[in-house]
C-alpha positions as a Markdown table, in Angstrom:
| # | Residue | x | y | z |
|---|---|---|---|---|
| 1 | Met | 17.0 | -4.3 | -4.0 |
| 2 | Leu | 20.6 | -4.8 | -2.9 |
| 3 | Thr | 22.3 | -3.9 | 0.9 |
| 4 | Thr | 25.7 | -2.4 | 0.9 |
| 5 | Gly | 26.9 | -1.5 | 4.5 |
| 6 | Val | 24.1 | -0.4 | 6.3 |
| 7 | Ser | 21.8 | 1.0 | 3.5 |
| 8 | Thr | 19.1 | -1.4 | 1.1 |
| 9 | Met | 19.3 | 0.4 | -2.1 |
| 10 | Val | 16.1 | 0.8 | -4.2 |
| 11 | Asp | 14.5 | 2.7 | -6.6 |
| 12 | Ala | 11.6 | 4.1 | -4.4 |
| 13 | Val | 10.4 | 4.3 | -0.8 |
| 14 | Val | 6.5 | 5.0 | -0.8 |
| 15 | Ile | 6.0 | 5.9 | 3.0 |
| 16 | Gly | 2.1 | 5.7 | 4.0 |
| 17 | Ala | 0.1 | 2.7 | 3.0 |
| 18 | Gly | -3.2 | 4.8 | 2.7 |
| 19 | Gln | -5.2 | 5.3 | -0.5 |
| 20 | Ala | -2.8 | 7.8 | -1.1 |
| 21 | Gly | 0.5 | 5.6 | -1.3 |
| 22 | Leu | -1.7 | 2.6 | -2.3 |
| 23 | Ser | -2.0 | 3.8 | -5.3 |
| 24 | Ala | 1.0 | 4.7 | -5.9 |
| 25 | Ala | 2.6 | 1.6 | -5.4 |
| 26 | Tyr | 0.1 | 0.4 | -7.8 |
| 27 | Phe | 0.9 | 2.6 | -10.5 |
| 28 | Leu | 4.9 | 1.8 | -10.3 |
| 29 | Arg | 4.5 | -1.9 | -9.6 |
| 30 | Arg | 2.5 | -1.7 | -13.4 |
| 31 | Phe | 5.3 | 0.5 | -14.5 |
| 32 | Gly | 7.9 | -1.8 | -13.5 |
| 33 | Ile | 10.1 | 0.3 | -11.3 |
| 34 | Glu | 11.3 | -1.5 | -8.0 |
| 35 | Phe | 10.3 | -0.4 | -5.3 |
| 36 | Val | 8.9 | -1.1 | -1.2 |
| 37 | Ile | 6.3 | 0.5 | 0.9 |
| 38 | Met | 7.4 | 1.5 | 5.1 |
| 39 | Asp | 3.8 | 2.0 | 6.6 |
| 40 | Ala | 3.4 | 2.5 | 10.4 |
| 41 | Asp | 0.0 | 1.3 | 10.9 |
| 42 | Ala | -0.1 | -2.5 | 12.7 |
| 43 | Gly | -2.5 | -3.7 | 9.6 |
| 44 | Pro | -3.9 | -2.0 | 6.9 |
| 45 | Gly | -5.7 | 0.3 | 6.4 |
| 46 | Gly | -4.6 | 3.6 | 7.1 |
| 47 | Ala | -6.6 | 6.3 | 9.3 |
| 48 | Trp | -10.0 | 3.9 | 8.2 |
| 49 | Arg | -8.7 | 1.7 | 10.8 |
| 50 | His | -8.6 | 4.4 | 13.6 |
| 51 | Arg | -12.2 | 5.9 | 13.0 |
| 52 | Ser | -15.1 | 5.7 | 14.8 |
| 53 | Pro | -17.6 | 2.4 | 15.4 |
| 54 | Thr | -20.4 | 4.8 | 14.7 |
| 55 | Leu | -19.2 | 5.7 | 11.6 |
| 56 | Thr | -21.0 | 3.3 | 9.5 |
| 57 | Met | -20.5 | 3.0 | 5.6 |
| 58 | Asp | -23.6 | 4.5 | 4.6 |
| 59 | Lys | -22.7 | 7.5 | 6.4 |
| 60 | Val | -19.7 | 8.1 | 4.7 |
| 61 | His | -19.7 | 10.2 | 1.8 |
| 62 | Gly | -18.0 | 8.4 | -0.2 |
| 63 | Ile | -15.4 | 6.0 | -0.9 |
| 64 | Phe | -12.9 | 5.9 | -4.3 |
| 65 | Asp | -12.2 | 2.7 | -5.7 |
| 66 | Leu | -7.9 | 1.7 | -5.7 |
| 67 | Pro | -7.0 | 1.6 | -9.2 |
| 68 | Gly | -7.6 | -1.4 | -10.9 |
| 69 | Ala | -10.1 | -3.4 | -7.8 |
| 70 | Arg | -13.2 | -2.6 | -7.7 |
| 71 | Leu | -14.8 | -2.0 | -3.7 |
| 72 | Ser | -18.1 | -3.4 | -3.6 |
| 73 | Pro | -20.7 | -2.1 | -1.1 |
| 74 | Pro | -22.0 | -4.1 | 2.2 |
| 75 | Asp | -25.0 | -6.1 | 1.8 |
| 76 | Asp | -25.5 | -3.8 | 5.4 |
| 77 | Gly | -24.7 | -0.6 | 5.3 |
| 78 | Gly | -24.5 | -0.5 | 9.2 |
| 79 | Leu | -21.1 | -1.9 | 8.9 |
| 80 | Pro | -18.3 | 0.5 | 10.4 |
| 81 | Ala | -15.8 | 1.8 | 8.1 |
| 82 | Ala | -13.2 | 1.1 | 10.0 |
| 83 | Arg | -14.1 | -2.6 | 9.3 |
| 84 | Val | -15.2 | -2.8 | 6.0 |
| 85 | Val | -12.5 | -0.2 | 4.4 |
| 86 | Pro | -8.9 | -1.7 | 6.2 |
| 87 | Ala | -10.4 | -5.7 | 4.8 |
| 88 | Tyr | -10.7 | -3.7 | 1.1 |
| 89 | Phe | -6.9 | -2.5 | 1.1 |
| 90 | Ala | -5.8 | -5.8 | 2.7 |
| 91 | Arg | -7.2 | -7.7 | -0.3 |
| 92 | Tyr | -6.0 | -5.2 | -2.4 |
| 93 | Glu | -2.1 | -5.5 | -0.8 |
| 94 | Thr | -2.5 | -9.3 | -1.6 |
| 95 | Gln | -4.5 | -9.3 | -5.1 |
| 96 | Met | -1.9 | -6.3 | -6.0 |
| 97 | Arg | 1.6 | -8.3 | -4.5 |
| 98 | Leu | 2.2 | -4.9 | -3.1 |
| 99 | Pro | 5.3 | -5.2 | -0.9 |
| 100 | Val | 4.3 | -3.2 | 2.9 |
| 101 | Leu | 6.3 | -3.6 | 5.4 |
| 102 | Arg | 4.7 | -2.5 | 8.6 |
| 103 | Pro | 5.0 | -1.7 | 11.5 |
| 104 | Val | 8.0 | 0.5 | 10.4 |
| 105 | Gln | 8.2 | 4.4 | 11.4 |
| 106 | Val | 10.1 | 6.4 | 8.9 |
| 107 | Arg | 11.9 | 8.8 | 11.5 |
| 108 | Ser | 13.9 | 11.2 | 8.8 |
| 109 | Val | 14.7 | 11.6 | 5.0 |
| 110 | Arg | 17.9 | 13.5 | 3.5 |
| 111 | Arg | 19.8 | 14.1 | 0.8 |
| 112 | Asp | 22.7 | 12.0 | 0.1 |
| 113 | Gly | 24.2 | 12.2 | -2.9 |
| 114 | Asp | 22.5 | 11.5 | -5.7 |
| 115 | Arg | 19.7 | 9.3 | -2.8 |
| 116 | Leu | 17.8 | 9.9 | -0.3 |
| 117 | Leu | 18.5 | 8.5 | 2.7 |
| 118 | Val | 14.9 | 6.8 | 4.7 |
| 119 | Thr | 16.2 | 6.6 | 7.7 |
| 120 | Ser | 13.3 | 4.1 | 9.9 |
| 121 | Ser | 12.6 | 1.3 | 12.5 |
| 122 | Arg | 13.5 | -1.1 | 9.6 |
| 123 | Gly | 17.3 | 0.3 | 9.2 |
| 124 | Glu | 18.1 | 3.3 | 6.0 |
| 125 | Trp | 16.8 | 2.7 | 2.2 |
| 126 | Ala | 18.6 | 4.7 | -0.4 |
| 127 | Ala | 16.5 | 5.2 | -2.6 |
| 128 | Arg | 16.7 | 7.3 | -6.4 |
| 129 | Ala | 12.8 | 8.3 | -5.7 |
| 130 | Val | 10.5 | 8.7 | -2.2 |
| 131 | Val | 6.5 | 8.8 | -2.3 |
| 132 | Asn | 5.4 | 10.1 | 0.9 |
| 133 | Ala | 1.9 | 9.5 | 1.8 |
| 134 | Thr | 1.5 | 9.6 | 5.4 |
| 135 | Gly | -1.6 | 11.7 | 5.1 |
| 136 | Thr | -3.2 | 13.5 | 8.2 |
| 137 | Trp | -4.7 | 11.3 | 10.4 |
| 138 | Ser | -2.3 | 10.9 | 13.2 |
| 139 | Arg | -1.3 | 14.7 | 13.1 |
| 140 | Pro | -5.0 | 16.9 | 14.6 |
| 141 | Tyr | -5.0 | 20.2 | 14.6 |
| 142 | Trp | -6.0 | 22.2 | 18.2 |
| 143 | Pro | -6.1 | 26.2 | 17.7 |
| 144 | Phe | -5.0 | 27.4 | 20.5 |
| 145 | Tyr | -8.1 | 29.6 | 22.7 |
| 146 | Pro | -7.6 | 32.1 | 25.9 |
| 147 | Gly | -8.1 | 30.0 | 29.5 |
| 148 | Ala | -7.9 | 25.8 | 27.4 |
| 149 | Ala | -6.1 | 24.7 | 29.9 |
| 150 | Thr | -8.6 | 26.5 | 32.7 |
| 151 | Phe | -11.6 | 24.6 | 31.5 |
| 152 | Ala | -12.6 | 21.8 | 34.3 |
| 153 | Gly | -14.4 | 19.2 | 31.9 |
| 154 | Arg | -13.2 | 17.2 | 28.6 |
| 155 | Gln | -11.5 | 18.6 | 25.7 |
| 156 | Leu | -11.0 | 16.2 | 22.8 |
| 157 | His | -10.2 | 16.4 | 19.2 |
| 158 | Tyr | -12.3 | 14.4 | 16.6 |
| 159 | Val | -9.9 | 12.1 | 16.0 |
| 160 | Asp | -10.5 | 10.3 | 18.9 |
| 161 | Tyr | -14.0 | 10.4 | 19.0 |
| 162 | Arg | -15.5 | 6.9 | 19.5 |
| 163 | Gly | -19.6 | 6.9 | 19.6 |
| 164 | Pro | -22.2 | 9.2 | 22.1 |
| 165 | Glu | -22.6 | 6.8 | 25.1 |
| 166 | Glu | -19.7 | 8.8 | 26.6 |
| 167 | Phe | -21.5 | 12.5 | 26.2 |
| 168 | Ala | -25.5 | 11.0 | 27.8 |
| 169 | Gly | -26.2 | 13.6 | 29.6 |
| 170 | Arg | -23.4 | 16.0 | 29.4 |
| 171 | Arg | -23.7 | 19.9 | 27.5 |
| 172 | Val | -21.0 | 19.1 | 24.5 |
| 173 | Val | -19.7 | 22.7 | 22.4 |
| 174 | Val | -17.9 | 21.1 | 19.4 |
| 175 | Val | -15.9 | 23.1 | 16.9 |
| 176 | Gly | -15.2 | 22.7 | 13.7 |
| 177 | Gly | -17.6 | 23.2 | 10.0 |
| 178 | Gly | -17.0 | 19.8 | 8.7 |
| 179 | Asn | -18.1 | 16.9 | 8.1 |
| 180 | Ser | -16.5 | 15.0 | 10.9 |
| 181 | Ala | -17.9 | 18.6 | 13.0 |
| 182 | Ala | -21.9 | 17.1 | 11.6 |
| 183 | His | -21.0 | 13.9 | 12.5 |
| 184 | Val | -20.3 | 14.2 | 16.0 |
| 185 | Leu | -23.9 | 16.7 | 16.1 |
| 186 | Ser | -25.5 | 14.0 | 14.4 |
| 187 | Glu | -25.0 | 11.0 | 17.1 |
| 188 | Val | -24.8 | 13.8 | 20.1 |
| 189 | Ala | -27.5 | 15.1 | 19.5 |
| 190 | Gly | -30.6 | 14.0 | 21.7 |
| 191 | Val | -27.9 | 11.7 | 23.6 |
| 192 | Ala | -26.0 | 14.6 | 25.2 |
| 193 | Glu | -28.0 | 17.4 | 27.3 |
| 194 | Ala | -27.5 | 20.2 | 25.0 |
| 195 | Thr | -25.4 | 20.5 | 22.2 |
| 196 | Leu | -23.7 | 24.3 | 20.5 |
| 197 | Trp | -22.0 | 24.3 | 17.8 |
| 198 | Val | -19.5 | 26.6 | 16.9 |
| 199 | Thr | -17.1 | 27.7 | 13.5 |
| 200 | Arg | -15.0 | 30.5 | 12.6 |
| 201 | Arg | -16.6 | 31.1 | 9.4 |
| 202 | Pro | -20.3 | 30.7 | 8.1 |
| 203 | Pro | -21.2 | 27.1 | 6.6 |
| 204 | Val | -22.0 | 27.4 | 3.2 |
| 205 | Phe | -24.6 | 24.8 | 2.9 |
| 206 | Arg | -24.4 | 22.8 | -1.1 |
| 207 | Met | -28.1 | 21.5 | -2.2 |
| 208 | Asp | -25.8 | 19.9 | -5.8 |
| 209 | Asp | -23.7 | 17.7 | -6.3 |
| 210 | Phe | -20.0 | 18.5 | -7.6 |
| 211 | Asp | -19.9 | 17.6 | -11.5 |
| 212 | Ala | -16.2 | 17.1 | -13.8 |
| 213 | Glu | -16.3 | 20.3 | -14.2 |
| 214 | Glu | -16.4 | 21.5 | -10.4 |
| 215 | Arg | -14.3 | 19.3 | -9.0 |
| 216 | Arg | -11.4 | 20.2 | -11.2 |
| 217 | Ala | -11.9 | 23.7 | -10.6 |
| 218 | Val | -11.9 | 23.0 | -6.6 |
| 219 | Val | -8.6 | 20.7 | -7.6 |
| 220 | Ala | -7.2 | 24.1 | -9.5 |
| 221 | Leu | -8.0 | 26.5 | -6.4 |
| 222 | Val | -6.1 | 24.2 | -3.7 |
| 223 | Glu | -3.1 | 23.4 | -6.5 |
| 224 | Glu | -2.7 | 27.1 | -6.9 |
| 225 | Arg | -1.9 | 27.5 | -3.6 |
| 226 | Val | 0.7 | 24.8 | -3.0 |
| 227 | Arg | 2.1 | 26.1 | -6.2 |
| 228 | Ala | 2.8 | 29.1 | -4.7 |
| 229 | Gly | 4.3 | 27.2 | -1.8 |
| 230 | Leu | 1.6 | 28.1 | 1.1 |
| 231 | Pro | -0.3 | 25.8 | 2.7 |
| 232 | Pro | -3.4 | 23.9 | 1.5 |
| 233 | Gln | -7.0 | 24.8 | 2.2 |
| 234 | Ser | -9.2 | 22.2 | 4.2 |
| 235 | Val | -11.6 | 20.8 | 1.7 |
| 236 | Val | -14.6 | 22.1 | 3.6 |
| 237 | Ser | -13.5 | 25.5 | 3.2 |
| 238 | Val | -13.3 | 25.2 | -0.8 |
| 239 | Thr | -16.5 | 23.1 | -1.4 |
| 240 | Gly | -18.6 | 23.9 | 1.4 |
| 241 | Leu | -21.1 | 21.6 | 3.1 |
| 242 | Gly | -23.3 | 18.9 | 1.3 |
| 243 | Tyr | -26.2 | 17.6 | 2.1 |
| 244 | Thr | -24.6 | 14.1 | 3.1 |
| 245 | Thr | -26.1 | 11.9 | 5.9 |
| 246 | Val | -24.9 | 12.7 | 8.6 |
| 247 | Val | -25.8 | 16.5 | 7.4 |
| 248 | Arg | -29.2 | 15.6 | 7.0 |
| 249 | Glu | -29.3 | 14.2 | 10.9 |
| 250 | Ala | -27.6 | 16.7 | 12.3 |
| 251 | Leu | -30.4 | 18.2 | 11.1 |
| 252 | Ala | -34.0 | 16.5 | 11.2 |
| 253 | Lys | -32.1 | 16.9 | 15.6 |
| 254 | Gly | -31.8 | 20.9 | 14.7 |
| 255 | Ala | -27.8 | 20.5 | 15.7 |
| 256 | Leu | -26.5 | 22.7 | 13.4 |
| 257 | Asn | -27.6 | 26.1 | 14.8 |
| 258 | Arg | -24.3 | 27.6 | 14.1 |
| 259 | Leu | -22.7 | 30.4 | 16.5 |
| 260 | Pro | -19.9 | 31.5 | 15.5 |
| 261 | Met | -16.3 | 31.1 | 17.1 |
| 262 | Phe | -16.1 | 31.9 | 20.7 |
| 263 | Ala | -13.5 | 34.1 | 22.0 |
| 264 | Arg | -12.1 | 32.4 | 25.5 |
| 265 | Ile | -12.2 | 29.2 | 27.5 |
| 266 | Thr | -13.4 | 29.7 | 30.8 |
| 267 | Pro | -13.6 | 27.3 | 33.7 |
| 268 | Gly | -17.2 | 26.2 | 33.1 |
| 269 | Gly | -17.4 | 27.0 | 29.5 |
| 270 | Val | -16.6 | 29.3 | 26.2 |
| 271 | Ala | -17.8 | 33.1 | 25.9 |
| 272 | Trp | -17.8 | 35.6 | 23.6 |
| 273 | Asp | -16.0 | 39.1 | 23.8 |
| 274 | Asp | -20.4 | 40.3 | 23.2 |
| 275 | Gly | -20.9 | 39.0 | 27.2 |
| 276 | Arg | -22.4 | 35.5 | 25.3 |
| 277 | Thr | -21.6 | 33.0 | 27.7 |
| 278 | Glu | -22.2 | 29.4 | 27.2 |
| 279 | Asp | -21.7 | 26.5 | 30.5 |
| 280 | Ala | -20.0 | 23.6 | 28.3 |
| 281 | Asp | -18.8 | 19.7 | 30.0 |
| 282 | Val | -17.3 | 18.4 | 26.8 |
| 283 | Ile | -15.2 | 21.2 | 23.8 |
| 284 | Val | -15.4 | 18.1 | 21.0 |
| 285 | Trp | -12.7 | 20.1 | 18.5 |
| 286 | Ala | -13.7 | 18.9 | 14.7 |
| 287 | Thr | -10.9 | 20.9 | 13.7 |
| 288 | Gly | -9.0 | 19.4 | 11.4 |
| 289 | Phe | -5.6 | 17.3 | 11.0 |
| 290 | Arg | -2.6 | 18.4 | 9.1 |
| 291 | Ser | -0.2 | 16.8 | 7.2 |
| 292 | Ala | 1.8 | 14.6 | 9.2 |
| 293 | Ile | 5.6 | 14.9 | 7.7 |
| 294 | Asp | 8.0 | 15.9 | 10.5 |
| 295 | His | 10.2 | 13.3 | 9.4 |
| 296 | Leu | 11.1 | 15.5 | 6.0 |
| 297 | Ala | 12.5 | 18.0 | 7.7 |
| 298 | Pro | 15.8 | 17.2 | 6.9 |
| 299 | Leu | 15.6 | 18.3 | 3.1 |
| 300 | Arg | 14.5 | 22.1 | 4.3 |
| 301 | Leu | 11.5 | 22.1 | 2.3 |
| 302 | Arg | 9.6 | 24.6 | 3.8 |
| 303 | Glu | 8.6 | 28.2 | 2.2 |
| 304 | Pro | 8.5 | 31.6 | 3.2 |
| 305 | Gly | 4.8 | 31.2 | 3.1 |
| 306 | Gly | 4.8 | 27.8 | 5.2 |
| 307 | Gly | 3.9 | 25.6 | 2.7 |
| 308 | Ile | 5.5 | 23.7 | 0.5 |
| 309 | Arg | 6.1 | 24.6 | -3.0 |
| 310 | Met | 5.2 | 22.3 | -5.2 |
| 311 | Asp | 4.2 | 21.6 | -8.8 |
| 312 | Gly | 2.3 | 18.6 | -9.3 |
| 313 | Thr | 2.7 | 15.6 | -7.4 |
| 314 | Arg | 7.1 | 16.8 | -7.2 |
| 315 | Val | 8.7 | 19.0 | -5.0 |
| 316 | Val | 10.7 | 22.5 | -6.0 |
| 317 | Ala | 12.5 | 21.8 | -3.2 |
| 318 | Glu | 13.8 | 18.6 | -4.0 |
| 319 | Pro | 12.5 | 16.5 | -6.8 |
| 320 | Arg | 13.6 | 13.8 | -6.3 |
| 321 | Leu | 10.1 | 13.6 | -3.5 |
| 322 | His | 6.9 | 13.4 | -4.3 |
| 323 | Leu | 4.2 | 14.3 | -1.6 |
| 324 | Val | 0.7 | 12.7 | -2.8 |
| 325 | Gly | -2.3 | 13.1 | 0.1 |
| 326 | Tyr | -1.1 | 16.0 | 0.5 |
| 327 | Gly | -2.7 | 19.6 | -1.5 |
| 328 | Pro | -4.8 | 18.6 | -4.6 |
| 329 | Ser | -4.3 | 14.9 | -4.0 |
| 330 | Ala | -5.5 | 15.3 | -0.2 |
| 331 | Ser | -8.8 | 13.6 | -1.0 |
| 332 | Thr | -9.7 | 9.8 | -1.9 |
| 333 | Val | -10.3 | 10.2 | -5.8 |
| 334 | Gly | -6.9 | 12.8 | -5.9 |
| 335 | Ala | -4.8 | 9.9 | -4.7 |
| 336 | Asn | -5.8 | 8.1 | -7.0 |
| 337 | Arg | -5.1 | 10.3 | -10.2 |
| 338 | Ala | -2.1 | 11.2 | -7.6 |
| 339 | Gly | -1.4 | 8.0 | -7.7 |
| 340 | Arg | -0.2 | 8.2 | -11.5 |
| 341 | Glu | 0.9 | 10.5 | -12.4 |
| 342 | Val | 4.0 | 10.3 | -9.5 |
| 343 | Ala | 5.2 | 7.2 | -11.3 |
| 344 | Arg | 5.2 | 8.0 | -14.5 |
| 345 | Glu | 7.1 | 11.1 | -12.6 |
| 346 | Val | 9.5 | 8.2 | -10.9 |
| 347 | Arg | 9.8 | 5.8 | -13.8 |
| 348 | Arg | 11.0 | 9.6 | -16.0 |
| 349 | Leu | 13.4 | 10.3 | -13.1 |
| 350 | Leu | 14.7 | 6.3 | -13.2 |
| 351 | Leu | 15.6 | 7.2 | -16.7 |
| 352 | Gly | 17.6 | 9.7 | -16.8 |
| 353 | Ser | 19.6 | 8.2 | -14.5 |
| 354 | Gly | 20.2 | 4.2 | -15.3 |
| 355 | Gly | 17.1 | 3.2 | -12.7 |
| 356 | Ser | 15.8 | -0.3 | -13.1 |
| 357 | Gly | 12.5 | 1.7 | -14.6 |
| 358 | Glu | 13.8 | 2.0 | -18.1 |
| 359 | Ser | 12.0 | -2.1 | -18.5 |
| 360 | Gly | 9.4 | 0.2 | -18.0 |
| 361 | Gly | 5.7 | -1.7 | -18.1 |
| 362 | Ser | 4.0 | -4.9 | -16.5 |
| 363 | Gly | 5.0 | -5.0 | -13.2 |
| 364 | Gly | 1.6 | -5.5 | -12.0 |
| 365 | Pro | -1.5 | -6.9 | -13.3 |
| 366 | Ala | -4.4 | -4.8 | -14.3 |
| 367 | Val | -7.0 | -5.8 | -12.6 |
| 368 | Ala | -11.2 | -4.5 | -12.3 |
| 369 | Ala | -12.4 | -7.6 | -10.7 |
| 370 | Pro | -14.3 | -6.4 | -7.1 |
| 371 | Leu | -13.5 | -6.9 | -4.3 |
| 372 | Ala | -15.9 | -7.7 | -2.1 |
| 373 | Pro | -15.7 | -6.1 | 1.9 |
| 374 | Thr | -15.6 | -8.6 | 4.1 |
| 375 | Ala | -18.8 | -8.6 | 6.9 |
């Protein structure tokens, strides 16, 4: 790295040290590319460090290993994922010698000649390529419904859910059709006075697991949208709900009797256009997230359809920028595959522009040793 004036020159900047960012960094290291990772959190773990302590490892629906190091399952499946996964990420960063700077707030990315200028709380970095892996956790989505401001009870998003105890004796409405909603219902039902589950679309439950061909088909559907410049769809809208641990628990408690989405919120609850009303003390919005990419606004990447047009991981409007953890790479398995693709594309870019990626190959170890979770 070379500092000239106010900017530090580097081949690549990775923004975000969650699953997608660490995967990309692993392959950049293997290809001998000079890079730095900037992460906004105070410690390792990405979004996992912020999950509810009641989301234990036996409730998590699959965590794919980071490339080169397996996550050994914990002896106690009752350990919080917010403890086990960050510990795994921390050991991974150390073992793979990944240069993570934290906490660093990235404020903007803009064009500056043949480089992209990353402005952050640690100064400015002039990079030949930027890998954006900021995920979605910091951008919870709250849909608007008439009357929301009049509600006399409490409203919270799943991002702030910390367990069922605070809902004891309350009437709770859970909004959303994914595993987050099922997680809340599986715990709150039986503790709350009453629960009500509402979704925009009827849920589709899957008895079977996805095989490789079906997973590829799902990825292809999501990729088709981002290639067209449309916002990516939620995973559950494509895959349906599997019979995960939390789904089975919610079903056993009779909490998955779904109602269609209400039309408005009243001071004392929710109401439908057909005249039905339900009293509520709490509304939990398990309504998903949006991509945390406001810092990319100076690049003007949005298409008329509202999304960012992609070719693989590369942004069509700015080929020096790659998005991982976006669209088809939003899942953990997709993030690993995207990390390899990003590193290849960045190396190809550097070879064409005289960057240090010409060295090609042995910047980091290819390790397959398990990293046991910390109890």
